[in-house]
C-alpha positions as CSV (number, residue, x, y, z in Angstrom):
1,M,20.9,-13.5,-0.3
2,K,17.9,-11.7,-1.7
3,K,16.2,-14.9,-2.6
4,N,16.5,-16.1,1.0
5,K,14.9,-13.0,2.4
6,T,12.0,-13.3,-0.1
7,I,11.4,-16.9,0.8
8,L,11.5,-16.0,4.5
9,L,9.0,-13.3,3.9
10,M,6.7,-15.4,1.8
11,K,6.7,-18.5,4.0
12,F,6.7,-17.1,7.5
13,I,6.2,-13.4,8.0
14,L,3.2,-12.8,5.7
15,P,1.1,-15.7,6.9
16,L,1.9,-14.7,10.5
17,A,0.7,-11.2,9.9
18,A,-2.4,-12.5,8.1
19,F,-3.3,-14.7,11.1
20,C,-2.5,-12.0,13.7
21,L,-4.2,-9.0,12.0
22,P,-7.8,-9.9,12.9
23,L,-6.8,-10.0,16.6
24,F,-5.9,-6.3,16.5
25,A,-8.6,-5.0,14.1
26,S,-12.1,-4.6,15.4
27,A,-14.9,-2.6,14.1
28,Q,-16.2,-1.4,17.5
29,D,-15.2,-1.4,21.1
30,P,-17.2,-4.0,22.9
31,G,-18.5,-1.4,25.4
32,G,-19.5,1.1,22.8
33,G,-23.0,2.3,22.1
34,P,-25.1,1.3,19.1
35,D,-25.3,4.8,17.6
36,A,-22.8,6.2,15.2
37,P,-22.2,9.9,15.4
38,I,-22.9,12.0,12.3
39,D,-20.9,15.1,12.8
40,G,-18.2,17.2,11.1
41,G,-17.3,15.0,8.2
42,L,-20.8,14.6,6.8
43,S,-21.5,18.2,7.4
44,L,-18.5,19.2,5.4
45,L,-19.5,16.9,2.6
46,L,-23.0,18.3,2.5
47,A,-21.7,21.9,2.5
48,A,-19.2,21.2,-0.3
49,G,-21.9,19.5,-2.4
50,A,-24.3,22.5,-1.9
51,A,-21.5,25.0,-2.8
52,Y,-20.6,23.0,-5.9
53,G,-24.3,22.9,-7.0
54,V,-24.7,26.6,-6.6
55,K,-21.5,27.2,-8.6
56,K,-22.6,25.0,-11.4
57,Y,-26.1,26.7,-11.5
58,R,-24.6,30.1,-11.7
59,E,-22.2,29.0,-14.5
60,Y,-25.2,27.6,-16.4
61,K,-27.3,30.8,-15.9
62,K,-24.3,32.9,-17.0
63,A,-23.8,30.9,-20.1
64,D,-27.5,30.9,-20.9
65,S,-27.8,34.6,-20.6
66,A,-24.7,35.2,-22.8
67,N,-26.2,33.2,-25.7
68,P,-30.0,33.6,-25.6
69,Q,-30.5,33.2,-29.3
70,E,-28.8,29.8,-29.3
71,D,-31.8,28.1,-27.6
72,T,-34.4,29.7,-29.9
73,E,-32.7,28.5,-33.1
74,K,-33.0,24.8,-32.2
C-alpha cells in the first residue's frame, strides 16, 4: 500500500504542484510601485552590526590594556 502512495505522489501530485506553483508565486503585485521600502529590518541589522563592532572594540582595548608588555616584547 505504501508503494502505491509513493507512486501516486511521484507521478501525479509533485508534477502538478511544480506546474501550478508559478501561477501563485509572483515577485511583485502588477500595480505596485518601482521602489522597495528600506525600513525596520535593515535598520535593525545596521544597529546590531554597530553594537557588535563596539563590543569587539571594547574587548580588544580591555585585553590590550591588561597585557601592555606583550606587544613590546615582539
